[in-house]
N, C-alpha and C positions, 0 to 999 in steps of 0.2 A: 286881365292883364293886357288890355289893349294898348298898343303903342310900344310895348316892350318887345325886344327882339330876343331870339333864342341865343343863349350864351354858347360860344364855341367851347369845346373841351379845353380845359386849362392845361396847356402843354408846358407851361413854365413852372408848375407846382413842384416838379422834381428837381429844378435847377435853382440853386441858391444865388443870391446876389453876389456873393464872393466868387462863386464859380463863373458867373457871367463876366465879372470884372477881370478875373484871371484869363478867361478866354480872349477878351478884347486886348488885354495887356500882352498877350503872346504874339499878336500880329506885328507890332512895331519891331521887336528884335528879329523876327523872321525877315522883314523887308530890309532892315539895316545890314544884317549879316550877309544876306544874299547879294546885295549891292556891293558890299565890301569884297566878297569873294569874286564877284564878276569883274570888278575893277582891277584887282590884283592879278587875276588870271588873264584878263585882256591885255594888261601891260606886258605880261610874259609872252603872250601870243602875237603881239603887235609886230615884233621884229620878223617873225616867221610868216605871218599872213594877216595883214590889217583887216581884211574882210571877215576872216574867222574871228578876230577879236571883237569886231563890231557885232557879229552874229551872236557871240556869247553874251555881250552886254544887252543887246536887244532881246534875246531869249530870256534873260533874267528879268528884265523889265516887264515883258509879256507874262512871264511866270508869276511875278508878284501880282500883276493885275488880275490874272486868271484866278490865283488863290484867293485874293480878296473878294473878287466878284462871286466866286463859288461859295465862299463863306457867307456873303451877304445874301446870295440866293437861298442858301439853306435857312438862314434866319427868317427871310420873308416867307419861305415855305412853311415854317412853323407858325408864323404869325397869321398868314392869310390862307394857308392850306390850299393853295392853287398850284396843283401839279402841272397843269398845262403851261403856265407862265414860267415855271422852273425849267421845264423841258425845252421850251422855245429859247429861253435865254442861254441854256447850256449848249444847245445846237448852234446858236449864233457865235458863242465863244469858241467852239471847236472849229467852226468855219474860218473865223477871223484869224485865230492864232495858228491855224493850219496853213493858211496862205502865206504868211510871213516867211517861213523857212524856205519855201519854194523860190522866193525872190532872191534869197542869198545864194542858192544853188545856181540860179540863172546868171548871176553876176559874179560868181566866185567859184572856188573849188567845191567839190562834192562834200568834203568833210565840214564845210561851213554849216550844213544842216545838222550834223552831229553836234557841233559846237552850240548851235541855237538850242537844241533839245537838252543839252547838259545845263545850260542856263535856265531853260524853261522849267525843268524839274527840280532845280536846286532849292527854290523857296519851299516847295512841298516837302522835300527831304529834310530841310532845316526845321520846318514847323513840326514834322513828326518827331525829330530828335528833341525839340524843346518840350513837346507834350510828354514824351517818354521820360525825360529828365524830371518833369514836374510830378509825374506819377511815382517815380522812384523816390523822390525826396519828400513828397507831400502826402 
């Protein structure tokens, strides 16, 4: 068996093609509904505090990016089984997405950080609701 490489454990055997397709199909509604929520809420906040409205939309965009990058990192972890690459990318995401709300506090009111984090965690909450609904109906 010279020239053949040792096969990695088949981590995809337990996941059907339909399940993978459903997993990928849930990403788009999460992003669209999150942005829709952010825009409507930001329009309501704009009159009261424009910086808080911008923080909400920015937090939502960062939250969508974080959710998609986390999902992709998990997929790559299953494919390549490189824990160190996953940990490094996760740490970089935490640092980058943790610096952004500090900028809003420096240039606006203190509650702008809260607005950012509401937007940041909205995509994760919506994805959890989409998955829970899929489990209930499917």
